[in-house]
C-alpha positions in Angstrom: -59.7 26.5 -24.7 -55.9 25.9 -26.3 -53.6 25.6 -23.3 -50.7 27.3 -25.1 -48.1 26.6 -21.6 -44.5 28.1 -23.6 -40.8 25.8 -21.2 -40.9 23.3 -18.5 -42.5 22.2 -15.3 -40.3 22.4 -12.0 -40.6 18.9 -11.9 -39.6 18.1 -15.6 -36.3 20.1 -14.6 -36.2 18.2 -11.2 -35.7 15.0 -13.3 -33.2 16.2 -15.9 -30.3 17.7 -12.8 -31.3 14.0 -10.9 -30.1 11.8 -14.3 -26.9 14.5 -15.0 -26.3 14.1 -11.9 -26.1 10.5 -11.9 -24.1 10.0 -14.4 -21.7 13.1 -13.6 -20.2 11.3 -10.6 -20.3 7.6 -12.6 -18.2 9.8 -14.6 -16.3 11.1 -12.5 -15.8 7.5 -10.0 -14.8 6.3 -13.1 -12.6 8.8 -13.5 -10.5 9.3 -10.4 -9.5 4.5 -10.9 -8.2 5.6 -14.5 -6.0 8.3 -12.7 -5.2 6.4 -9.6 -4.3 3.4 -12.5 -1.7 5.8 -14.4 0.1 7.2 -11.1 1.0 3.0 -10.7 2.3 3.2 -13.5 5.9 4.7 -12.2 5.2 1.2 -10.2 5.1 -0.8 -13.4 7.8 0.8 -15.3 10.2 1.2 -12.3 10.4 -2.5 -11.3 11.1 -3.0 -15.0 14.2 -0.4 -15.4 15.6 -2.2 -11.5 15.0 -5.9 -12.8 17.2 -5.2 -16.5 19.6 -3.4 -13.3 19.9 -6.0 -11.1 20.1 -8.6 -14.6 22.9 -6.7 -16.3 25.5 -6.5 -12.7 24.4 -10.5 -12.2 25.7 -10.9 -15.3 29.3 -9.4 -14.8 29.4 -9.7 -10.7 27.2 -12.9 -10.2 25.3 -11.4 -8.2 22.9 -9.1 -7.1 22.6 -7.0 -5.1 19.5 -5.8 -2.4 18.9 -2.4 -2.1 16.4 -1.0 0.9 13.2 0.9 0.7 13.8 3.4 -1.3 13.1 6.9 -0.5 13.5 5.5 3.4 11.2 3.7 4.9 8.6 1.0 3.9 5.5 3.3 4.4 4.5 5.4 2.2 5.1 9.6 2.5 2.3 11.7 0.7 2.4 10.8 -2.9 5.1 12.7 -4.5 7.4 14.3 -1.7 9.3 11.2 -1.3 13.1 12.4 -2.8 15.0 9.7 -3.7 18.1 8.1 -1.7 21.4 8.3 -4.1 23.3 6.2 -1.6 21.2 2.6 -1.4 22.3 0.4 -3.1 20.7 1.0 -6.1 23.6 3.6 -6.8 25.2 -0.4 -7.4 23.5 -1.0 -10.4 23.7 2.4 -12.0 19.3 3.1 -11.2 18.5 6.2 -10.2 14.8 7.8 -11.5 14.0 10.8 -11.3 12.2 13.8 -9.6 9.9 12.5 -7.0 8.5 9.2 -5.9 5.0 8.1 -5.6 5.7 4.8 -3.9 8.7 2.2 -2.3 10.9 0.3 -3.5 13.5 -3.1 -2.3 15.1 -6.4 -3.9 15.5 -9.3 -1.7 16.8 -12.4 -1.8 15.2 -15.5 -1.7 15.8 -19.4 -2.0 14.7 -20.2 -5.7 11.2 -21.6 -5.4 10.4 -19.0 -2.8 9.5 -15.7 -4.1 6.8 -14.8 -1.0 7.7 -11.6 0.2 6.6 -11.4 3.8 5.3 -8.1 3.2 3.4 -8.8 0.8 0.6 -9.9 3.6 2.0 -7.5 6.7 2.7 -4.2 7.3 6.8 -4.6 6.6 10.2 -5.9 6.1 12.3 -3.7 6.8 15.0 -5.2 7.6 16.8 -5.3 4.0 20.3 -3.6 3.8 22.2 -2.4 1.3 25.1 -5.2 -0.5 25.7 -8.0 -2.5 23.8 -11.6 -2.4 26.5 -14.9 -3.3 25.0 -17.0 -5.1 25.4 -19.5 -7.3 25.8 -18.6 -11.3 23.9 -21.3 -12.5 20.4 -20.2 -12.4 16.9 -21.0 -10.2 20.3 -20.8 -7.4 18.1 -17.8 -5.7 15.7 -15.2 -6.7 15.5 -11.7 -5.9 12.0 -10.6 -5.4 11.8 -7.0 -7.1 8.7 -4.8 -4.8 7.0 -1.5 -5.3 4.5 -0.4 -2.0 2.7 3.2 -2.8 -1.0 5.3 -1.5 -1.6 7.5 -4.4 -5.7 7.7 -3.5 -4.0 8.6 0.1 -6.7 6.3 1.9 -3.9 4.2 3.6 -4.6 0.9 1.9 -1.1 0.2 0.5 -1.2 -0.8 -3.1 1.6 -3.3 -3.1 3.6 -4.7 -6.9 6.6 -7.1 -6.6 8.8 -9.3 -9.8 10.7 -11.9 -9.7 13.9 -12.5 -11.5 12.9 -15.8 -12.6 10.8 -16.9 -14.3 10.9 -13.5 -16.0 7.2 -12.6 -15.8 4.6 -10.0 -15.3 4.4 -6.9 -12.1 2.4 -8.9 -9.6 -0.1 -6.5 -7.9 0.0 -8.2 -3.8 -3.3 -6.0 -3.3 -5.5 -6.1 -6.2 -8.0 -2.9 -6.2 -6.2 -0.9 -3.6 -4.5 2.5 -5.0 
C-alpha cells in the first residue's frame, strides 16, 4: 500500500517557525545596533563642527570660548526633546545646530596634555560656565575638550563622546558600547 501524504506535519511546521523566529530575533538586534549608531552620527558631526568654530574663533581672538552644557543641564532628556539654547557660549563661536538634539554639548579647557575630563568616568561636570578662556597664542599651552553626552536608546547608560583641539584627531568614545 502506498502512503500518499500531502502537506507538512505539525513537527515540520514548528521547526520552520522556530528557525524563522530565531533569524528574526538576530536581525532585529542587529537593526537596533545600526539604528543607535546612526543616531550617534549627530554627535560626531557636531563635535567636529564645534572644533572648527572654536579654532576659527581662537585664530582671530587668541583664546577659546568655554561653553556650558547645551541644551541646559548635563543629564540627557528623552531623545529628540532638547531644544537648543540660543544665548549660550556657542553663540559666540557661531555654532547653532538646527532642530531638536539627541545629545548635549559642552566645551571645557584643560592644561596642555591633561585632557581627561572629570565627567568621563563619573556623573558629569556641570561646573562649566560660558565665557572666554585666556591662553598664550603659542600652540599646546591650553587644550580644549569638546564633549557630547546622550542616551539614544533610553536605558540610562550615557554615550559619552569627546574631541580635543590638539592634536586634531578623531572623536573618542569614553563609554564604548553605550548608546
